[in-house]
PLY file of the C-alpha trace (Angstrom):
ply
format ascii 1.0
element vertex 423
property float x
property float y
property float z
element edge 422
property int vertex1
property int vertex2
end_header
-22.38 -19.71 1.90
-21.60 -16.14 0.96
-23.75 -14.23 3.37
-21.05 -11.95 4.74
-17.86 -10.29 3.28
-15.68 -12.42 5.51
-17.25 -15.53 3.85
-15.35 -14.82 0.72
-12.04 -15.05 2.44
-12.87 -18.18 4.32
-14.06 -20.24 1.28
-11.54 -22.53 -0.50
-10.04 -21.22 -3.60
-11.56 -23.96 -5.75
-14.95 -23.13 -4.34
-14.46 -19.44 -5.14
-13.47 -20.25 -8.82
-16.51 -22.53 -9.30
-18.83 -19.96 -7.83
-17.33 -17.22 -10.11
-18.03 -19.52 -13.11
-21.63 -20.08 -12.00
-22.11 -16.27 -11.35
-20.93 -15.46 -14.91
-23.28 -17.96 -16.31
-26.33 -16.55 -14.37
-25.42 -13.04 -15.55
-25.10 -14.20 -19.13
-28.55 -15.97 -18.93
-30.21 -12.76 -17.91
-28.81 -10.84 -20.89
-29.24 -13.70 -23.39
-32.94 -14.08 -22.26
-33.68 -10.42 -22.84
-31.82 -10.46 -26.16
-33.68 -13.44 -27.39
-36.99 -11.65 -26.56
-35.70 -8.45 -28.28
-36.20 -6.34 -25.08
-34.24 -4.50 -22.33
-33.81 -5.99 -18.85
-36.78 -5.58 -16.66
-36.43 -3.62 -13.48
-36.35 -6.69 -11.46
-33.73 -8.32 -13.80
-31.53 -5.11 -13.47
-31.60 -5.42 -9.65
-30.75 -9.16 -9.99
-27.96 -8.40 -12.54
-26.45 -5.69 -10.19
-26.55 -8.19 -7.23
-24.74 -10.86 -9.31
-22.23 -8.18 -10.44
-21.49 -7.23 -6.84
-21.08 -10.94 -5.93
-18.77 -11.43 -8.92
-16.63 -8.39 -7.86
-16.18 -9.86 -4.40
-15.30 -13.32 -5.81
-12.82 -11.86 -8.14
-11.14 -9.81 -5.35
-10.99 -12.87 -3.05
-9.51 -15.08 -5.86
-6.87 -12.45 -6.73
-5.95 -12.10 -3.04
-5.58 -15.89 -2.61
-3.83 -16.52 -5.90
-1.41 -13.53 -5.88
-0.43 -12.66 -2.20
1.44 -9.35 -1.88
5.01 -9.53 -3.26
7.96 -8.38 -1.36
7.66 -10.72 1.59
10.78 -10.73 3.63
13.15 -13.71 3.62
12.17 -14.42 7.19
8.69 -13.95 8.49
10.11 -14.03 11.97
12.26 -11.00 11.13
8.95 -9.18 10.40
7.56 -10.20 13.87
10.75 -9.15 15.51
10.48 -5.80 13.79
7.59 -4.75 15.96
9.29 -5.52 19.25
9.63 -1.87 19.78
5.90 -1.66 20.00
5.13 -2.17 23.63
1.58 -3.60 23.29
0.63 -4.90 19.85
-2.99 -5.51 21.06
-3.40 -1.75 21.93
-1.61 -0.58 18.85
-2.49 -2.69 15.79
0.55 -3.13 13.58
-0.09 -4.87 10.25
2.48 -6.86 8.24
2.37 -6.47 4.49
0.30 -9.62 4.01
-2.38 -8.63 6.68
-5.47 -6.80 5.90
-7.06 -3.71 7.69
-10.39 -5.26 7.07
-9.47 -8.17 9.19
-8.87 -5.99 12.22
-12.43 -4.70 12.17
-14.71 -5.77 14.91
-16.82 -8.81 13.98
-20.03 -6.91 13.73
-18.55 -4.60 11.09
-16.86 -7.32 9.15
-20.16 -9.30 8.70
-22.15 -6.34 7.28
-23.07 -7.24 3.65
-21.92 -3.77 2.38
-21.06 -3.15 -1.35
-18.37 -0.55 -2.21
-19.73 -0.48 -5.76
-23.30 0.36 -4.54
-21.77 3.04 -2.30
-19.81 4.75 -5.01
-22.90 4.49 -7.31
-24.96 6.25 -4.74
-22.39 9.11 -4.40
-22.09 9.52 -8.13
-25.72 9.26 -9.25
-27.56 10.15 -6.03
-29.54 6.91 -6.48
-29.20 4.93 -3.19
-31.74 2.35 -4.22
-30.74 -1.10 -2.88
-28.01 0.75 -0.98
-29.89 1.93 1.97
-27.50 0.45 4.60
-24.35 1.92 2.72
-26.11 5.35 2.82
-27.05 5.00 6.47
-23.48 4.17 7.65
-22.03 7.14 5.59
-20.95 10.14 7.62
-22.15 13.22 5.74
-19.54 16.02 5.83
-21.35 19.26 5.57
-23.64 20.42 2.69
-21.10 20.28 -0.14
-21.72 16.55 -0.90
-18.89 15.08 1.04
-19.15 11.56 2.63
-16.97 9.84 5.22
-16.72 6.31 3.82
-18.17 3.68 6.18
-15.45 1.94 8.10
-15.80 -1.51 6.50
-15.74 -0.02 2.96
-12.93 2.37 3.95
-10.92 -0.65 5.02
-11.43 -2.28 1.62
-10.17 0.91 -0.09
-7.18 1.11 2.28
-6.36 -2.51 1.49
-6.52 -2.00 -2.18
-4.24 1.03 -1.84
-1.74 -0.88 0.28
-1.68 -3.74 -2.20
-0.39 -1.19 -4.76
2.11 0.53 -2.57
5.68 -0.66 -3.26
7.08 0.04 0.14
4.45 -2.08 1.72
4.98 -4.81 -0.86
8.64 -4.68 0.27
7.54 -5.10 3.85
6.69 -1.83 5.43
4.17 -2.17 8.22
1.02 -0.33 8.77
0.16 1.16 12.16
-3.47 1.86 12.59
-4.21 5.11 14.18
-7.29 5.80 16.26
-6.47 9.40 16.89
-4.65 12.31 15.17
-1.49 11.47 16.97
0.14 8.29 18.29
3.22 7.98 20.38
5.32 4.75 20.37
8.65 3.83 21.83
11.56 2.16 20.10
14.91 0.74 21.42
17.80 2.91 20.41
20.38 0.92 22.38
20.14 -2.45 24.00
21.56 -3.22 27.46
25.03 -4.80 27.19
25.60 -8.01 29.24
29.09 -8.76 30.67
30.91 -11.91 31.79
31.75 -11.78 35.46
33.76 -13.88 37.84
32.83 -14.96 41.37
32.08 -12.25 43.95
32.16 -9.59 41.27
29.52 -6.85 41.09
27.52 -6.79 37.87
27.91 -3.47 36.11
24.78 -1.62 35.62
23.58 -0.81 32.18
20.50 0.68 30.68
18.16 0.27 27.71
18.05 3.47 25.75
14.59 4.33 24.43
13.38 6.92 22.12
9.88 8.19 21.39
8.40 8.14 18.01
5.31 10.23 17.36
2.98 9.72 14.38
1.06 12.81 13.43
-1.64 12.13 10.86
-1.21 14.42 7.82
-3.85 14.72 5.07
-3.20 13.20 1.64
-5.73 14.11 -0.94
-6.32 13.43 -4.63
-8.55 15.11 -7.01
-9.62 13.56 -10.30
-12.02 14.96 -12.91
-14.42 12.90 -15.08
-16.46 14.08 -18.07
-20.10 14.09 -17.37
-20.76 12.14 -20.58
-18.60 9.41 -19.16
-20.67 9.38 -16.08
-23.69 8.86 -18.09
-22.34 6.26 -20.41
-19.78 4.16 -18.54
-22.34 1.95 -16.87
-21.37 -0.56 -14.14
-17.67 -0.33 -14.90
-17.46 3.27 -13.73
-17.23 2.68 -9.97
-14.59 0.05 -10.34
-12.47 2.32 -12.74
-12.89 5.28 -10.35
-11.83 3.22 -7.30
-8.73 1.89 -8.95
-7.84 5.35 -10.13
-8.13 6.89 -6.60
-6.54 3.97 -4.86
-3.70 3.94 -7.35
-3.02 7.76 -7.09
-2.93 7.61 -3.31
-0.62 4.56 -3.43
1.86 6.37 -5.76
2.12 9.40 -3.46
2.36 7.25 -0.39
5.25 5.46 -2.01
7.00 8.81 -2.81
6.64 10.23 0.65
7.69 7.09 2.42
10.96 7.21 0.45
11.49 10.84 -0.29
9.17 12.87 1.92
10.80 16.20 2.84
9.58 16.27 6.44
8.49 19.98 5.93
4.83 20.14 7.10
2.48 18.97 5.99
4.61 16.35 4.18
5.92 13.49 6.38
9.64 12.72 6.47
10.74 9.84 4.32
13.49 7.44 4.54
16.05 9.23 2.34
15.71 12.49 4.52
15.89 10.64 7.94
18.76 11.82 9.96
21.55 9.28 10.48
20.98 7.45 7.14
24.25 6.17 5.65
24.40 6.17 1.91
26.87 4.43 -0.44
27.77 6.83 -3.37
28.83 5.78 -6.79
31.73 8.18 -6.88
31.99 11.92 -6.36
30.04 12.61 -9.52
28.13 9.46 -9.84
28.68 6.45 -12.09
26.93 3.85 -14.10
25.90 0.60 -12.44
27.78 -2.18 -14.24
27.62 -5.17 -11.89
26.20 -6.34 -8.65
29.14 -5.13 -6.54
27.42 -2.02 -5.10
24.33 -4.01 -4.18
26.39 -6.61 -2.40
28.27 -3.77 -0.55
24.84 -2.37 0.53
23.75 -5.81 1.73
26.95 -6.03 3.86
26.33 -2.60 5.31
22.91 -3.74 6.56
24.27 -6.96 7.80
26.96 -5.14 9.78
24.13 -3.19 11.45
22.68 -6.55 12.64
19.67 -6.44 10.20
18.61 -8.68 7.49
17.84 -6.90 4.18
14.67 -8.26 2.48
14.19 -6.03 -0.60
15.58 -3.32 -2.76
13.60 -0.53 -4.53
14.78 1.34 -7.65
13.69 3.36 -10.67
12.58 1.48 -13.80
15.78 2.91 -15.54
17.98 1.14 -12.89
15.90 -2.13 -13.15
16.49 -2.09 -16.93
20.20 -1.59 -16.36
20.48 -4.51 -14.01
18.41 -6.67 -16.40
21.06 -5.95 -19.02
24.03 -7.05 -16.97
26.16 -9.43 -19.07
29.09 -11.82 -18.16
32.40 -11.80 -19.93
30.84 -14.56 -22.39
28.11 -12.19 -23.43
25.43 -14.17 -21.55
23.12 -12.50 -19.00
24.78 -12.19 -15.65
23.20 -14.24 -12.93
22.64 -12.45 -9.57
24.53 -13.84 -6.50
22.23 -15.61 -4.11
22.38 -12.74 -1.50
20.88 -10.44 -4.26
18.54 -12.93 -5.93
16.88 -13.72 -2.55
15.74 -10.21 -2.17
12.59 -8.87 -3.52
13.33 -6.42 -6.44
10.65 -3.67 -6.73
10.62 -0.62 -9.01
8.66 2.54 -8.87
8.70 5.87 -10.70
8.71 7.55 -7.28
12.46 6.78 -7.22
13.71 9.89 -9.17
16.27 9.86 -11.91
17.06 13.62 -11.69
19.01 13.56 -8.47
22.21 15.59 -8.05
25.53 13.87 -7.39
28.51 16.18 -7.65
28.30 17.48 -11.24
25.69 14.90 -12.38
22.11 16.01 -12.31
20.56 12.74 -13.73
21.40 10.43 -10.78
19.16 7.89 -9.19
19.16 5.66 -6.03
18.90 1.94 -5.30
17.60 1.57 -1.77
18.56 -1.77 -0.07
17.27 -2.62 3.35
14.95 -4.29 5.73
11.73 -2.52 4.84
9.82 -3.89 7.86
11.61 -1.02 9.68
9.49 1.53 7.88
6.20 2.16 9.59
3.20 3.93 7.95
0.77 5.27 10.44
-2.76 5.48 8.96
-6.12 6.59 10.16
-8.94 4.15 9.38
-11.14 6.78 7.74
-11.36 7.90 4.01
-13.32 10.74 2.74
-14.89 11.16 -0.65
-16.47 14.36 -2.06
-18.23 14.93 -5.26
-17.61 18.26 -6.81
-20.62 18.86 -9.19
-20.35 22.68 -9.70
-16.60 23.41 -9.57
-16.01 22.02 -13.18
-19.47 22.44 -14.48
-18.36 24.97 -17.24
-16.25 22.31 -18.71
-18.86 19.52 -18.43
-16.84 17.66 -15.92
-17.41 16.37 -12.38
-14.59 16.28 -9.82
-13.92 13.49 -7.21
-11.94 14.46 -4.20
-10.71 11.73 -1.99
-8.48 12.04 1.14
-6.91 9.97 3.96
-4.65 10.82 6.87
-1.19 9.16 7.33
2.35 9.62 8.57
5.64 7.80 8.13
8.28 6.86 10.67
11.53 4.96 10.26
12.00 2.50 13.12
15.64 1.95 12.64
17.49 3.92 10.00
20.68 1.78 10.01
18.54 -1.09 8.58
18.93 0.67 5.17
21.96 1.28 2.80
20.87 3.23 -0.23
23.32 3.17 -3.30
23.20 6.77 -4.51
24.57 8.47 -7.58
23.60 5.93 -10.22
23.75 7.55 -13.66
23.09 6.20 -17.09
25.90 4.49 -19.01
0 1
1 2
2 3
3 4
4 5
5 6
6 7
7 8
8 9
9 10
10 11
11 12
12 13
13 14
14 15
15 16
16 17
17 18
18 19
19 20
20 21
21 22
22 23
23 24
24 25
25 26
26 27
27 28
28 29
29 30
30 31
31 32
32 33
33 34
34 35
35 36
36 37
37 38
38 39
39 40
40 41
41 42
42 43
43 44
44 45
45 46
46 47
47 48
48 49
49 50
50 51
51 52
52 53
53 54
54 55
55 56
56 57
57 58
58 59
59 60
60 61
61 62
62 63
63 64
64 65
65 66
66 67
67 68
68 69
69 70
70 71
71 72
72 73
73 74
74 75
75 76
76 77
77 78
78 79
79 80
80 81
81 82
82 83
83 84
84 85
85 86
86 87
87 88
88 89
89 90
90 91
91 92
92 93
93 94
94 95
95 96
96 97
97 98
98 99
99 100
100 101
101 102
102 103
103 104
104 105
105 106
106 107
107 108
108 109
109 110
110 111
111 112
112 113
113 114
114 115
115 116
116 117
117 118
118 119
119 120
120 121
121 122
122 123
123 124
124 125
125 126
126 127
127 128
128 129
129 130
130 131
131 132
132 133
133 134
134 135
135 136
136 137
137 138
138 139
139 140
140 141
141 142
142 143
143 144
144 145
145 146
146 147
147 148
148 149
149 150
150 151
151 152
152 153
153 154
154 155
155 156
156 157
157 158
158 159
159 160
160 161
161 162
162 163
163 164
164 165
165 166
166 167
167 168
168 169
169 170
170 171
171 172
172 173
173 174
174 175
175 176
176 177
177 178
178 179
179 180
180 181
181 182
182 183
183 184
184 185
185 186
186 187
187 188
188 189
189 190
190 191
191 192
192 193
193 194
194 195
195 196
196 197
197 198
198 199
199 200
200 201
201 202
202 203
203 204
204 205
205 206
206 207
207 208
208 209
209 210
210 211
211 212
212 213
213 214
214 215
215 216
216 217
217 218
218 219
219 220
220 221
221 222
222 223
223 224
224 225
225 226
226 227
227 228
228 229
229 230
230 231
231 232
232 233
233 234
234 235
235 236
236 237
237 238
238 239
239 240
240 241
241 242
242 243
243 244
244 245
245 246
246 247
247 248
248 249
249 250
250 251
251 252
252 253
253 254
254 255
255 256
256 257
257 258
258 259
259 260
260 261
261 262
262 263
263 264
264 265
265 266
266 267
267 268
268 269
269 270
270 271
271 272
272 273
273 274
274 275
275 276
276 277
277 278
278 279
279 280
280 281
281 282
282 283
283 284
284 285
285 286
286 287
287 288
288 289
289 290
290 291
291 292
292 293
293 294
294 295
295 296
296 297
297 298
298 299
299 300
300 301
301 302
302 303
303 304
304 305
305 306
306 307
307 308
308 309
309 310
310 311
311 312
312 313
313 314
314 315
315 316
316 317
317 318
318 319
319 320
320 321
321 322
322 323
323 324
324 325
325 326
326 327
327 328
328 329
329 330
330 331
331 332
332 333
333 334
334 335
335 336
336 337
337 338
338 339
339 340
340 341
341 342
342 343
343 344
344 345
345 346
346 347
347 348
348 349
349 350
350 351
351 352
352 353
353 354
354 355
355 356
356 357
357 358
358 359
359 360
360 361
361 362
362 363
363 364
364 365
365 366
366 367
367 368
368 369
369 370
370 371
371 372
372 373
373 374
374 375
375 376
376 377
377 378
378 379
379 380
380 381
381 382
382 383
383 384
384 385
385 386
386 387
387 388
388 389
389 390
390 391
391 392
392 393
393 394
394 395
395 396
396 397
397 398
398 399
399 400
400 401
401 402
402 403
403 404
404 405
405 406
406 407
407 408
408 409
409 410
410 411
411 412
412 413
413 414
414 415
415 416
416 417
417 418
418 419
419 420
420 421
421 422
C-alpha cells in the first residue's frame, strides 16, 4: 500500500496510525531478538531496521500533516483564491496557498519515486551510499568541493518542512514557484470604475491600471557546524536533527526578510519597508499596549481598503502583554470577535528595539491579509559538506542554500501598529 511517497498522503489517518504502531513493533522485535541472543544486529537486520525507520519517518510526517494542518488559515479560503487574481495564468505560474505542498506540484513520475531524504543525508555525511543508489544518481554534484544539488523530490520535502515553520506562510503568505532566476507578474493597481448611464448616453471610457512585479531570486544560505564526535556517535537521529536545524534556520530568516527585509541587494524588500505602507503609531514616542483598541483600529484600516484581515504577527513580548490584558473586575479581558477570529502568531523576527521618537525599545504588531505577501522560491536546494574548513577544531560544516524573493501584492492590505513599548 505504501509503495510510493504519495501513498502516505492518500491513506486514511486511521490506517497511518495503525501502520505506525505495527512498524514500531517490527523494529522493536529486531532489537529484542538481538538482545535476547546477546549479539549486535546482523548486516541484514541493520538494513531491515533502516528500511523500517525510513517507513516510520514517512508515516510520522504524514500523520503530523494530517493531524496538525498549518495554522494561520484565513477566515475565508475564497479570499485566498481571490488574492491570486492578479496572476494571469495560474497553470503557468504555480502559486501555492499556505496549506498546499510543493511536493504535490511535482510531475507524477517524480512524486512516485521511493526516495528517502534520510538516506540521502546519510550519504552526504558518511559517504556511504549503500541502499541509496537512486538518491545518489539523482543528485547534482556541484564541483569537486563536495556540494550536492538535492534531487527535486527531496528538495520539495525540505522546502515544505521549511514552509511549515515560517510564520508569514502560516499566516497565509503564498508561495510562487520560480523555474528561472527571474519571474515577471502583473498586478491590478486600479480597477476600472463603472458608471450608471441614462438612455442615449455615451459610456465614459476607463482603464484598468496594471503594474509589473518582478521576482529576482536571491540566495539565502545557512552554515552550521557539527562536532566530528557527534557525527560518529549520533546514529540514525543525526540526519533528522540536521534537517530540522537547517529548515528551521532558513524559515526564521525567511520570516525576517518577508517582514523587515531592507531591499538593499542581495536582501529582498520586506513588508515594513515597502513604499506606500500606512502605519498606526502608538504616539509620538511610543506607548504601552493596554487594550485591543489599536488592533481594532488596524482592522478597520484594512477593511477601509477593501481587504479582509486574516492574521496578526507580533513579538513574544507583545503576545505576553496581550495575554495579560485584564478587565475592570480583574478578570482576563476577552478579545472582541473581530480580533479573536484572526490568527495570532508570534516570532522573534519582529524586533523589540525599534525607534519611535525618543523610545528605542519599540516593537510592531502587523495586522493584515497575509495572502497578499508572495514569496517567490526556486525549487532547488543545495547542500555542501565542509570537511576541511573546521578540521582543526574537529568539526564539520554543513552549508545549505536556496534562492527566493519577496513581493507584496497589495500594500494597503496591511496596517501595522508601531511604537509598542513595555509598560
